[in-house]
C-alpha positions as CSV (number, residue, x, y, z in Angstrom):
1,M,0.0,0.0,0.0
2,K,1.4,3.4,-1.0
3,T,1.8,6.0,1.7
4,A,1.0,9.7,1.3
5,L,1.8,12.4,3.8
6,I,-0.6,15.3,3.8
7,T,0.0,18.5,5.8
8,G,-3.0,20.6,7.0
9,A,-5.1,17.5,6.7
10,A,-7.6,18.1,9.5
11,R,-10.0,20.1,7.4
12,G,-10.6,21.6,4.0
13,I,-8.7,20.6,0.9
14,G,-6.3,18.4,2.9
15,L,-9.1,16.4,4.4
16,A,-10.9,16.1,1.0
17,T,-7.6,14.8,-0.5
18,T,-7.2,12.4,2.3
19,D,-10.6,10.8,1.6
20,I,-9.9,10.6,-2.2
21,L,-6.5,8.9,-1.8
22,C,-7.9,6.5,0.8
23,A,-10.6,5.6,-1.6
24,Q,-7.9,4.9,-4.2
25,G,-6.1,2.5,-1.8
26,W,-3.5,4.7,-0.2
27,H,-2.6,5.0,3.4
28,V,-2.5,8.6,4.5
29,V,-0.5,10.1,7.2
30,M,-2.6,13.1,8.2
31,V,-0.5,16.0,9.7
32,D,-1.9,19.0,11.4
33,R,-1.0,21.2,14.4
34,D,-4.6,21.3,15.6
35,A,-4.5,18.1,17.7
36,E,-8.2,18.1,18.7
37,E,-9.5,18.5,15.2
38,L,-7.0,16.1,13.7
39,T,-7.7,13.3,16.2
40,A,-11.4,13.6,15.6
41,R,-11.2,13.5,11.8
42,A,-8.7,10.6,11.9
43,F,-10.9,8.6,14.3
44,E,-13.7,8.7,11.7
45,R,-11.5,7.2,9.0
46,Q,-9.6,4.0,8.2
47,A,-6.2,3.6,6.5
48,V,-5.0,6.8,8.1
49,T,-2.5,7.8,10.8
50,A,-2.8,11.1,12.7
51,A,0.5,13.0,13.3
52,V,0.4,16.2,15.3
53,H,3.2,18.5,14.1
54,D,3.9,22.1,13.3
55,I,5.6,22.1,9.9
56,S,7.1,25.6,10.5
57,D,9.4,24.0,13.1
58,P,12.4,22.2,11.5
59,D,12.8,19.8,14.4
60,Q,9.2,18.8,14.3
61,V,9.4,18.3,10.5
62,D,12.4,15.9,11.0
63,S,10.5,14.0,13.7
64,M,7.4,13.8,11.4
65,I,9.4,12.2,8.6
66,A,11.3,9.9,10.9
67,A,8.1,8.7,12.6
68,T,6.4,8.2,9.2
69,L,9.2,6.1,7.9
70,A,9.4,4.1,11.1
71,A,5.7,3.3,10.9
72,R,5.2,2.9,7.2
73,G,8.6,2.3,5.8
74,Q,8.2,4.6,2.8
75,I,6.8,7.9,1.5
76,D,5.3,7.8,-2.0
77,A,3.7,11.2,-2.0
78,L,4.0,14.4,-0.1
79,V,1.2,17.0,-0.3
80,N,2.3,20.4,1.2
81,N,-1.2,21.7,1.9
82,A,-0.8,23.4,5.3
83,G,-1.3,27.1,5.0
84,V,-2.2,30.3,6.8
85,A,-4.8,32.5,5.0
86,D,-4.2,35.9,6.7
87,F,-5.4,38.8,4.6
88,G,-5.1,42.5,5.2
89,P,-4.0,45.9,3.8
90,I,-0.3,46.5,3.2
91,E,-0.2,49.2,5.8
92,Q,-1.6,46.8,8.4
93,T,0.7,43.9,7.5
94,T,3.3,44.0,10.3
95,F,6.5,42.1,9.9
96,A,5.2,39.6,12.6
97,R,2.1,39.1,10.5
98,W,4.2,38.7,7.3
99,R,6.4,36.0,9.0
100,R,3.4,34.2,10.4
101,V,2.2,33.6,6.8
102,M,5.7,32.8,5.4
103,E,6.8,30.4,8.1
104,T,3.9,28.0,7.3
105,N,3.1,28.7,3.7
106,L,6.6,28.8,2.3
107,D,9.1,27.7,5.0
108,G,6.9,24.7,5.9
109,A,6.7,23.4,2.3
110,F,10.5,23.9,1.9
111,L,11.3,22.1,5.1
112,C,8.9,19.2,4.5
113,T,10.1,18.6,0.9
114,Q,13.8,18.8,1.9
115,A,13.3,16.4,4.8
116,A,11.3,13.9,2.7
117,T,13.7,14.0,-0.3
118,P,15.7,10.9,0.7
119,A,12.5,8.8,1.1
120,L,11.1,10.2,-2.1
121,K,14.3,9.2,-3.9
122,A,13.8,5.7,-2.7
123,S,10.2,5.5,-3.9
124,R,10.6,7.7,-6.9
125,G,7.7,9.6,-5.5
126,A,5.7,12.8,-6.0
127,V,5.4,16.1,-4.3
128,V,2.3,18.4,-4.7
129,N,2.5,21.9,-3.4
130,I,-0.7,23.8,-2.8
131,A,-0.3,27.3,-4.2
132,S,-3.2,29.6,-4.9
133,I,-4.6,31.7,-7.7
134,S,-3.4,34.6,-5.6
135,G,0.1,33.5,-6.5
136,L,-0.6,34.1,-10.2
137,R,-2.7,37.3,-10.2
138,A,-2.4,40.2,-7.9
139,S,-5.3,41.3,-5.7
140,T,-5.9,43.5,-2.7
141,L,-5.3,42.4,0.9
142,R,-2.9,39.6,-0.1
143,V,0.6,41.1,0.0
144,A,1.9,38.3,2.3
145,Y,-0.4,35.5,1.3
146,G,-0.1,36.1,-2.5
147,T,3.7,36.5,-2.3
148,S,4.0,33.3,-0.3
149,K,2.0,31.4,-3.0
150,A,3.9,32.9,-5.9
151,A,7.1,31.7,-4.2
152,I,5.6,28.2,-3.8
153,I,5.0,28.1,-7.6
154,H,8.6,29.0,-8.3
155,M,10.0,26.7,-5.6
156,T,8.0,23.9,-7.2
157,Q,9.9,24.4,-10.5
158,Q,13.2,24.6,-8.6
159,Y,12.6,21.2,-6.9
160,A,11.3,19.7,-10.1
161,A,14.5,20.8,-12.0
162,E,16.8,19.4,-9.4
163,L,15.0,16.2,-8.3
164,G,13.9,15.0,-11.6
165,E,17.0,12.9,-12.1
166,Y,15.9,10.8,-9.2
167,G,12.5,10.2,-10.6
168,I,10.8,12.6,-8.2
169,R,8.0,14.6,-9.7
170,V,7.1,18.0,-8.2
171,N,4.0,20.0,-9.2
172,S,1.8,22.6,-7.7
173,V,-2.0,23.2,-7.7
174,A,-3.4,26.7,-7.6
175,P,-7.0,26.7,-6.3
176,G,-9.3,29.5,-7.1
177,P,-12.2,30.5,-4.8
178,V,-13.3,27.4,-3.0
179,R,-16.5,26.9,-1.1
180,T,-15.1,26.1,2.3
181,K,-16.9,26.8,5.6
182,L,-14.4,29.5,6.4
183,A,-14.9,31.3,3.0
184,M,-18.6,31.2,3.4
185,A,-18.4,32.6,6.9
186,V,-16.3,35.6,5.9
187,H,-17.5,36.3,2.3
188,T,-20.3,38.8,2.1
189,Q,-23.1,38.2,-0.4
190,D,-21.6,41.1,-2.4
191,I,-18.2,39.3,-2.6
192,I,-19.8,36.0,-3.5
193,D,-21.7,37.6,-6.3
194,A,-18.6,39.4,-7.5
195,Y,-16.7,36.1,-7.6
196,H,-19.5,34.4,-9.5
197,D,-19.4,37.2,-12.1
198,A,-15.6,37.0,-12.4
199,I,-15.4,33.2,-12.8
200,P,-16.2,31.8,-16.2
201,L,-17.9,28.7,-14.7
202,G,-20.0,31.0,-12.5
203,R,-19.4,29.4,-9.2
204,Y,-17.0,28.5,-6.4
205,G,-15.1,25.3,-6.6
206,S,-15.4,22.5,-4.1
207,E,-12.7,21.0,-1.9
208,A,-13.2,17.6,-3.6
209,E,-12.6,19.2,-7.0
210,I,-9.2,20.4,-5.9
211,G,-8.5,17.1,-4.2
212,Q,-9.1,15.1,-7.4
213,V,-6.4,17.1,-9.2
214,I,-4.0,16.6,-6.3
215,A,-4.7,12.9,-6.3
216,F,-4.0,12.7,-10.0
217,L,-0.6,14.4,-9.6
218,C,0.3,11.9,-6.9
219,S,-0.7,9.0,-9.1
220,D,1.2,7.0,-11.7
221,E,-1.2,8.4,-14.3
222,A,0.8,11.7,-14.0
223,S,4.1,9.9,-14.4
224,F,5.4,12.4,-17.0
225,V,4.1,15.5,-15.4
226,T,6.6,17.6,-13.4
227,G,7.5,21.2,-12.8
228,Q,3.9,22.3,-13.6
229,N,1.4,24.5,-11.9
230,I,-2.2,23.6,-12.5
231,S,-4.9,26.2,-11.8
232,V,-8.1,24.7,-10.6
233,D,-10.1,27.9,-10.6
234,G,-13.1,27.7,-13.0
235,G,-11.2,30.0,-15.3
236,F,-10.7,32.8,-12.8
237,E,-7.1,33.4,-13.7
238,S,-8.2,34.4,-17.2
239,T,-10.6,37.2,-16.2
240,G,-8.5,40.1,-14.9
241,I,-7.1,41.7,-11.8
242,G,-8.9,42.2,-8.5
243,L,-12.5,42.6,-7.4
244,P,-14.2,45.9,-6.8
245,S,-15.8,44.5,-3.6
246,L,-12.4,43.6,-2.2
247,R,-10.7,46.9,-3.3
248,G,-13.3,48.8,-1.3
249,Q,-12.1,47.1,1.9
250,T,-8.7,48.8,1.8
251,K,-10.2,52.1,2.6
């Protein structure tokens, strides 16, 4: 049975991807720093292992990889999904706020991939980094978040270029607006309507729709795909810059 390690797996896209991979016969090591939520979600599932770690901490990342290899013997796929979505105007983005975003979104993905590389060499495995449409098109309130995700997309190419000779594939997925509980809690009807108008498919995506693309990139069916970023966004990237409803929030 192949083993996937998914960070930020207690909810959202990480949890949806866990369910998809389990249904395809994988064992999933679910990683999250929210111990209570992770334990609850893992208890509801079979073919999973819960691992409470903070992937912004190098020592915890090393322990996470060592424990996974001790328990499972291999890592066939790493999904760097854990992220902090902290939005705010540039003038209100303190350095501490900037670092809070970067240490998880960018540093965490770097640390996890670096630590997992020896195991991925052995399995000729795959890495999927979760970026964002915000890393491809500028918008308001996203100076830290968008920059972190743009860096993830470039780091994906760096890893793909260097690790390809070992048979390791590295790709990224850039979700557009996704209908998560958090998004629905903070998006006003005006913002929801604006997104629907700006997305060619006329709706938000679902967590499972993102997870299906991640699972494909982890699979042997994507055996000749590396160094790519795939936007899963209903066409949002093609429609321009910014939303008037969000621009108004900077005032």
